[in-house]
N, C-alpha and C positions, 0 to 999 in steps of 0.2 A: 480445564475444559471437561465437561461431563457429557460423554457421548449419548447417554440416555436422554438428556434434555433435548437433543437435536433430532432424535429418531422420530420420523413422521411429521416433524414440524415444518410448516410452510414458511419459506424464506424468499425474500426478493432481493436481488443484487443488481446494482447498476455498475457497468464497467467490467463485465465478466470476460470480455474479449481482450482486455489488457493483461499485463503481466501479473499484478497482484490479484486482480479479480479472478483470473483463471485458476490460480492456486487456491483461492477461497472456494470457488465453485467445486473444484475437485474434492477438497476436504469435506465440504458439506455433503456432497454425494456419498462420500465414503462412510459417513456416520449416519446415513439414512434420511437426511432431510429432503423435503420436496422443494426443489429449487426452481424458481422462475427468474430469468435474468434478462436484462434490457441494456443494449449497448450498440454503438456503431460497429461496423465491421472491424476486424482486427487492425490495430494501428500500425503494425509492422509486418513485413514479410522477410523471413519466416515469423511465426507467432506461436507462443505456447498454446493458445486456444486451439489452433489447428493441429499442432504437433501432438498434443496429449488428448485429442478428441474430447475436449471439454464439453461440447454440446451433447455428447452421448449421455442419456439419462437425465437431462434437465429440459425445461421449456426455455428455449433460447430465442429471444426476440431481438431483431436488429432495429434500432431506432435511436433518435437523437434526444437527449435530455432537455434540449432547448424547445422541443415540441411538447408543450404541456398536455395537450389532448391525448397524444399517443402514450406518453408516460403515465398519465393518470389512468387510462384504460388498462394498461398492462398491469399496473399495481393493483387496481381494484379486482381485476379478473383473477389475479394470483391467489387472493385470499390470504396473503402472507401476514404473519403476526410479527415478524422481525424483518427489518430492512437494513441492508448495508449499502451505503452510497460511496462507490469508488470511482464512478465515471468522472473523468476530468481531463483537461489538458495538463499533462503531467511533467513537463520539463521546463527548466529555466530558459534554455535556448529558444524553444518555440514560443515562449512568452514574449521574448523580444521580437521575434519574426511576426507573430500573429497576436499582438497585444489585445486588440479589441475582442477578437474571438476567444482569447483566453479568459477575459472577464465574463463574456457571455456564457461560456460553458461553466466556469468554476463558480460564478456567483448566481447568475440567473438560472442556470441548470439546477443548482442546489435549492433555490427558492421554489422552483417548479416542483421538485420532489417533496419539499416540506408542505407545500399547499396540497399536493396530491394525497399526502398522508392525512391531512385534515379531513379529506373526503372518504377515507377508508377506515371504518370503525374496527376492522379486524386487527389493525396494527397496534401492537403493544409497545414496541421499542424500535428505535432507529439509531444507527451510528453513522455520522457524517465524517468521512475520512478527509482530513485536510493535509497538513504538512508541518514538519518541524521548521520550515522556512517562514511560517506565519509570524514569527516573533521579530520585534526590533532586535537586531544583532547586539550582543553584549560586547562592548569595546574590549573588555579584559578576557573574553572567552569563558566567562563563568557559565556553568551549565544552566540552561533555561528551565524555569518551572512554569506550571500552568497559569499562575497569576501574574507572570511577567508581561510587560506591554506588548501588544500586537502592532505590527507595522512593517511588513516586508517591503524592501525598496524596489526590486525589479518587478516587472509586470506579473510574472508567475507568483512570486512570493506575496505581492500586494493583493492579488486576487484571492489567495488562500486566507490572508488576514481578513479580507472582506467577507469571505464565506463563513469564517468563525463568528464575526460580528453579526452577520445576518442570521445565522442559526441561533445565536443567543437571543436576538430580538424576537424571532418567531417562537422560541421556547418560552420566553417570558410573556409574550403577548397572546399566544394561541394554544400553548400546551401547558397551561398552568393550573388546570383543574386536577382534582385527585384522580380522576379516571382518564386523564389525558395520556397519550403515548409518551414514553420517556425518551427524550432526545439527547444524545451525547455526541461530542466530537472527539476525534482521535488524531493525535499528532505523533507519527512514527518517525524513526530515524531513516537514514539512507538504506533502503532495503536492497539486498542482493539475493541472487538465487538463479537456478537454471530457468531458461526460457525468456529472459529479458533480452530483447534485440533492439532496444531504442538507441537512437544516435545520441552522442554526447553524454553517455552515461559510462561510468568507469569500468564496471565489469564487462559489459558487452564490448567496449573498446579493447579491453585487455584480451579477451578470448579471440576476437577477430584478428588482432595483431599477432598474437602468439601462434594461432593456427596457420596463418599465412607466412610465418617466418619473418615477420617484420618487427622492427624495433618499435616499442610502444612509446609515443610521444605524450608527455604529461604537460598540461597547461598550468596547473596550480599544485605542484607537488607538496607544498607546505600547508595547503588547506586542510583543516581538521573537520571530520564529519562523524556522526554517530552511526557507524556501520552495523547492520544486523541482518540476519537471514530473514527473508520474507515470512517464513513460518513463525518467527518470534512476534512480529507485528500482528499477524492474523490470529495467533493464539490469544493475544491481548484483546482483539476485537471480539472474539467468540466468548471469552470469559466475561468481558464487559456486558455483552448482550444478555448473558445468563443473569448477571446481577441486576440489570435494568428490569428484567421480568420478575424479579423476586419481590417479596413483601415490602422491602425497604428500597425498592428500585428508584423511587423518585430522587433520593439523595445521591444517586449515581449519575443523574442527568446533568452532566457538566463536561468540562474539557479534561482530557487525559493524555499524558505523554507515555509513549512506549519506546524506550531506548535502551541501548546496551549498557553494560557496566562501564565505569569510567576508563578502565584499562583497555577497552575495545573501541574507544573513540580516537581513531588513528588518523594520521595524515594520509593524503592521497598517495604520496610516495611510499609510505610504509605498506599500505595495502598492495600497491603494484609490485613492490619488491617481494612481498610474501607470496603473491601469485606467481611470480617468475620462479621462485624456488620450488613451489608445488608443481608447476607445469613442467619444469626441467628443460633439458635440451639446451637450445640456444636462445631461450626466452630472455629478452633484455628490455630495459626501460630507459627513456631519455627525457629531457625537459625541453618543451617547446619554447620558442623565443617570444611568443605573443599569447595574450589571453583575449579572445575576441569578444568577451562579454564580461560585465562586472558581476562578481559573485561575492558572497560573504566569505571572508577568509577562515574564520573559526566559528563552528556551530556545534555546541554540545547540548545534550538533553539530560535533564534530571527526571528520572522515572520513579522517584521514591514514592510518590503518591499511589501509583499503580501497584507497587510492591506491597505497600502496607495496607491499603484499603481493598485491593482486589485479590491479593495473594499471587499476583503475576510475577514471574521471574524468568529471565533469559535462561535457556537450556544449553545453547551452543555459544562458545566463545568465538572470537573473530577467526581463529585458525580453523575451528570446526566448520564454521559457516563458509569459509573460503574453500575448504576441501570439498564440502557437499556441492557447492556451486560449480567448481571446476570439474568435478566428477560428472555432473549432469551434462556439461558442455562437451566433455570428451566423448560421452555416450552418443550425443547428438552427432558429432562429427564422424563417429565410427559407423553410424547407420541412420542417417537423418530421415530416410524414407520409411522407416519402420515405426509408424505412429503407435501401434499397439505396444511396442517396446518402450517408447518414450512415455506413454501413459503409465505403464507399469512401473517404470523407474521413478516417475514423479510421485506416484502413490506410495512406492516403497520408501521414498525419502520422508514422506509424511509419517509413515509408520515408524521409521527410525527416530524422527523427532519426538513423537509422542511417547516412545519407549525410553527416551533419554531422561535421566533424573538429575 
């Protein structure tokens, strides 16, 4: 990432009240970008958006990406040259509970943004963030590459597959001229980090259980996922945006995987046990007797393309990512009312990440 590229640049983010979007908004503030952001109210209480005072220093607009007129007006008025689309229904569990709304948000919302970009000549590049779950699962657990078939089975995963197909269609149909905005999609691994309070996600479940002194119950301890700190994925998005705005940016308008090294694609049980050791005390894990939803057992990502074509590489291994994550939550529980302190801690972790070689 080149901080000079971002200084003074106008950027538009959807989904900045969510976990990943809040980290991105803070990082862009830190490097001097002019950020306009559009999202529903924070999806959880507590939220990183409120805890780290993310709205401070940006133009924060509450709105629904399913509302084309409101979204288009916000994007046009922002004058942004780069767009990051992170607004989404973001969990497998809620995909089962609210399947139709999941498709409306993740597919129609994405198309609303793409059509809004068509009406905004200032936009040079956009990154549509989907999910590693957009792929047809590999029966043998082989790491998935960008050219592998799309086709998630559960409603959330299927909606992300559809968002990928729709984005490709719009790119080929409406963004194919030499002076068109460059549109890419990004598929990251299972991101972790401080400030994620979503239900049915491993790290939030871990810290809630350990802080309360409860035994953590695991539904799928043998499931393998590509775990990575949220800053790893965001660093990939930022680097990709820089390439999209370069002289040969058109060739980067495609799909990209951002995932950890093979050695960090761990089972749920391994991650939980490592967290218990880091947390210390009486932290313990156990295995639940039932799994209330169907999920892919093994999901690995191959990010070779991003490494070779973008020069992106993970900076923190799994243990470093877990230490940073649990340190954030310890600080939260030690003084959760001190938003200035949480903001400073979050920004300090960004500094620590960028200083890591």
